[in-house]
N, C-alpha and C positions, 0 to 999 in steps of 0.2 A: 370524626377526625379529618375526613376529606375537606369538609367545609372550613374547618379551623386552619388547616395547613394553607389552603388557597387564600383564606382571609389574611393570614400572617404575611404571605407573599405579596398580596395586593397592598397591604398596609406599608410594607417596606419598599416596594418596587413599582407600585402604580400600574400604568398601562404597559409596562414591560412584561407583565404577566398575561399570557394569552391562553384562553380556555375555549376558543372556537373549535368547532368540529374539524374544520380543515387543518388547523394547526396540529391538533392532537393526532389526526390520521397521518399527517406527513412525517411525524417523528417515530412512527411505529416501525418503519422499514429503512433499509439502506439499499445499496446497489447489489447486495448479495441475493436479493429475492426473498430473504427471510424477513418475517414481520413478527413483532412481539404480540403476545396475547393481550387483548383489551386495549385500553387507552390510558395515557398518562393523566395525572391530576391536572397538570398545567405545563405549558412551555414558557420558560423564562428567557427572554431575549436580553442577555446581559450586555451592557454597554461599557462597563469599566470593571476594574478589579473589585471595587467596593460592592458592586452588584453581586458578583460571584461570592464574595465573603458573606453577604447578607443571606443568600440562598443556602449556603452551607451551614451557617449558624442556625437557621430555622430548621433545616433538615436534621442537623445533629440533635437539636433540642426535642424534636418530635419523632425521631427515629424513622424519618422518611427517606427512602432510597433516591439517589440522584444519578442521572445518566448524562454525562457531558457529551456534547455533540457539536460537530463542525458543519461541513457541507453535506453530510450524509452520503458520501461516496465510498464508504467502507464496504468491504466484501466478505466480512465474517460475522455480521450481525452484532458487532460490539457496541454500537451506539443507538440501539433500538429501544425506545421507551414504551412500556406497556403499563398494565394495571398498577396503581398505587405509587407510581414513580413521578418525580419531577424531571422533566427534560430541560437541561440547562444548555441553551444554545450560545456558543461563543462567536457566531458568525458576524455579529455587529462590531466585535472588537477586532477591527481590521486595519489598524494604523501601523505604519512604519514609524517607529519612535526615534530611531537614530541610525545613521549610516556613517561608518568610519572607514573610507577607502584606504587610508594610511595604515590602519590596523587590520584591514580585511575582516570587519565584523559589522553586523547589523543587529539592532534590537527591534523586535516586532511583536505585535499582538497576535494571538493564535488564529484569528479569523482571516488574516491576509491570505489571498489566493496565490498559489505558486506563480502563475503566469503574471499576475499584477506585480508581485514582488520583483521578479526578474526584469520586467519592463522598466521599473524604476531604477533598479541597480545598474542596468545597462547604461543608463545616462551617466553613471559615475564610474564606468569602466570595470564593473564587477558583476558577479552572478553567484547564485546559490545553486549548488550542483544537483541535489535530488530532483529527479525528473520523472515522476509517475505518469502513466499514460493519461491520467485524469488531471493533468497539471492545469488545464484551463478552468477547472471548477473546484479542485481539491484545495484544502487549506493547510497552512504550515502546522497549525495545532493538530489537525487530524493526521498529518504525516508523522508528527512526533508521537502521537498516541499509538499508532500502529507500527512504528519503525519502518516507514515506507522506503521503497527503493526506486525503481524505474529503469528506463532504457539506458541511461548513462552510467549505471552503477558499476559496470564491468571495469571502467577506468577511474571513475571519480567517487566510488563508494556510495553508501546509503545514508539515511538521515543520521544514524548514530555517529557517522564520521564527520558530520557537518553542523553539530550543535555544541556550543561551548558551555551554555548554562540555561536553566529554565527557572522561571518564577512560578511557584505552585501554591495554590490555596489548598490546605489540608482539610480533612473531614470535619474538623471543628471550626473551620473558618479562618484559621491563622494563615498568614502569608509567609512563605519562606523563599529565600533566594538561593538557588543551588548553582554550583559551577563557578565559572570565572570568565574574565575577559582577556586574559593572557593566553598566548599560544600553549604554554605549559601550565600545568596545575595538578598536583597530586596530593593535596592536603586532605587527609582523611579518606573515607570511603567515597567512591564515585556514585553519588546519589543521582547525578544528572543522567548517567547511563541507565540507572535503574528505572528512572521515569520514562525513558524512551522505549516505546513498545509496551508500556504498562496498561494501555487501553482504558484509562480513566479509573482504574481500580485502586490507585495509591494517592491520587490527588488530582486537582484540576489545573492544567497548565494555562496560565494567564499571560505569559510573556516568554520570549525566547531570545537568547543571544546566539546568533548564527555565525558560523565560520564561513567566510566568503572566499571566492577565488577571483583572480583577475580574468577578464575576458580573454579567451584563447585567441592568440594571434593567427592570422592566415585564414584560408578558406577550408571548409569541410569538403571531403570527397566521399561520395557514396557509391556503392556497388551492390548488385544483387547476384546471387548464384542459384540457379534452379537445379534441383536434383531429382532423380527418378523416384525416390521415396524418402520418408522421413529419417530412416536410419542413416542413409547416405548423407543427408543434410547435417545430421548430428555429428557424424564422423568428420565431415568437412569443418564444422565448427571446432571440434576437438583438435583437428590438424592446425587450424589457425592459432589456437591457444598454445599448442606445442611448439609452434614456429618462433614464438617470442615476440612477434609483432603485436602491439597493443592497440586494438580498435577502441574507439570511444563507445560505439554501439555495435552489438552483434545480436540480431533477433532472428529467431527461427519460427516459421509458420508451417504447420503440417497441411496435408491436402484438404482436410475438411475445413479448417479455419481459413485457408487461402480461398477456397471456393465460396465460402460465406461472405468474405470481404469483397471479392470480385463481384458477387451478386449485388451487394449493397451499393458499390460504387459504379455499377453498370459497366464493368470491364468484361472483356471476353473471358469465358470460362477457362480455367487452367485445364491441361490435359492429364488424363490418367491419375496417378498418385503423386503428381508433381508437388514437391515441397520447396520452400523458398527460404534462403538465408539472405538477410539484409544487413550490410556492414557499412559503418561510417567511421572515417578517420578524421582527426583534427590536429591542429598544431602546426608548427613549422615543417614537419616531415610528413604531413598528411598525404601528399601526392605519392611520395615514395612508399609510404606504408600501404596505401591502397593498391599500388602496383604489386607489391610483394604478396599481399593477401590474395589478390586476383590470381597470382601464379600458384599459390598454395591450393586455392579452391579448384582451379582448373586441373591441378594434379590429383585432386580428390574426385574427379569426374563431374564437377559442377560446370554449368553453362553460365558464364559470367557476363554481366552487362554493367558497364560503367556509366553513371549518370553524367550528362553533358555539362551540368552546372549545379550550383547549390539549390536552385529552384526545383530542378528535376529530382535532386536528392531528397528534398523535403517531401515532394509528392510521393516518392517511393516509401518513405517512412510513414506517411499518412495512412498507407495501407495497414501497417502494423497498429497504428493508433486507432484505427477504425474497428478493431476487433470487437469491443464491447457492444457498440450499437449493432454490429452485424449479428452477434449472438442474440441480442434482444429481439431481433426480427424472427428468430427461429422458435422462440418460446421463453419459458422461465429458465434461467441459467444459474447453476451452482458453479461459480468460478473458483477453482481450487488453486493451490499455491504451495508446491513442494519444491525443495532444493536438494540437489545431489552434488557430490564432487564433479567437477567439470569433465573429468575423464569418464565418468559413469553416465554421461548424458545419452549416448547411444543405447546403453543397457536399459535406462529408464524408459526410453521410447519403445524398446522391445516389450517392456512390461505393460505399457499402455496399450499396445497392439494386442497383446495377449488378453488383457482385461476386456477390451472391446469384444474380442471373439468369445470369451468365456461368459459374458453377461449379455451378449446381444445388443450392445450399445455402440453408438458412434460418439467419440470423445474428442471434439476439436481441441487441439493443443497448440499453444505458442510457448516460446521459451526465451528468456534472456540468456541466450546461449553463451555469452561471455562469462557468466558466473554460475551456470548450472541451475537456474531458477525456472521451473516449468509452471505453466498455468493451464491445466486440463479443464475443459468446460463440459459439464454435464447438463444437457439441454432436455427439458421435459415440459409437459403441458400442465397448467393448473398451478395453484399456490403451494401445494404440499410436495415435498421431495419423495418420490416413490421409493419403496423399500429396496428395489433392485439397484437404484442409484446409490443409496447408502452402502449397500453391500459391495458395490464396485469401488466406491470411494475408500471404504475400509481396506480393500485389497490394495488399492493404489498407495495409500498412506504407508501401509506395512511394507510394500515393495520399496518405497523411497527410504524408509528406515533401514531395511536390509542392505541397501546399497551405500550405507554410510551417510544418508541424508537427513533431512529435517521436515517437520510437518508444515512449516511456513517460512518463507523467505522474506516476505514483506507485507502480507495482508493481516497478520495477527491471528490469534486463536478465537477471539470473540466467543460466541455461543456455539458456532457450528463445528468447531474442532475440539472443544473442551473434553469430550469423552476419550480422546486419544492422547491427551497431554501426558498422562502418567506413563503411557507406553514408551514415549520418548525420554522423559526425564528420569524415570525410575521412581520408586515409592519414596525414597528418602529425600531426593531433591524436590519432588512435588510437595512434600510436607514442609520443607524449608521455605519454599516460595509461598505457600499458604501462610506460614508463620510471619513472613515479612509483610504480607498484606495486612495481617492483624495488627502489626505494630503501627502502620500508617492509618489504619481504618478499624479501630477496635470495636466499633458498634456495627460494622458491616453495611454502611449506607452507600458506599461508593461503587456504583455499577455492579450490584450483587448478581451472581450467576454468570458473569462474564469471565472468561479464562478458566476459572476454577469451578468445576461442578461439585456439588455436595457429594 
């Protein structure tokens, strides 16, 4: 069967089918540190919609699982291809097909990199708001697959808020166009939103109509506030939210994550349990907003520093964007992703401190403090996640749920969190979602085992 599937792929797609050892090894893992068992049958480097359709038709006819993949920057193991699977790479489908500044929309292929897209849009006075920390290497298709967010989501929302429509190849190879180009559109069920965050389990996104924004006028203003400990920093963030002033970015780094980044960037080591809040404002009122936020943070016992200009502000934000490489220097990292109501942020940090104590771990944690999304990092040595880490993660997930939160704010479920999905959804909703997958993928070839465990 293996030879016949690869033969069919080669017959239809020629040298776009890659079976080299390096290619098969590369698609086993993503940035989560998790790797699939074994190796895929082949990696197909699709260059157009017809290539994707050809792969799905062959997969449908032979019952072969397909794993769609972008840049491999995911953090939940959702695009890892192992034994018996076809890895379908969309990275070469990276064109911007249309930009309409008058309608504030763009039509793109899934392999376009976030930073490349916005560099082009800026020339036309527009931008696409989702801003993951991996924006320099992550793709729009991957962002859509996982429902990504990023640093700017507190003010500008996440991917779900910035997509008008998607073109999708279904499990049998048929192309469907979902959504609309108009600002409003409520005809029928919202299948576009259903696709966002579906992690390749319902169809393969081959195009997207994106909702753009005009470039924000004026200069950004950035400030940092140092606090004695992480709870005080979280309380400071909650005070900013309660004040009604809207920052574009509000990021929190605890002592362990701050120390790791300082070491990576060769900066002086922070003192004690110092934690850092980094805030950026934008728009015509940016200076006044920054001044008000500084006042709030000083009132919350923060030691505030205002960046002298935009360049210094970007340097301060680079510290936050450097977290992942800083963690990689420490060992293998399980980067988690829970969200709680913003008012519960201090309580969630209390839970993380308790879990560190109870399990004898250090859990460097950063947070998109503007929307209550935390990223605790479990660092260990070797390829396998130790049992103590899974037990601590289980405790952490259940703590987030008790506080009214959710298992994932932007990374998705993938394979790493599927065992907890029923705990959040409840049995009936879990069954409904499984039933929806079966409607789109009746033979179960689309990313099997991702999101929904058997």
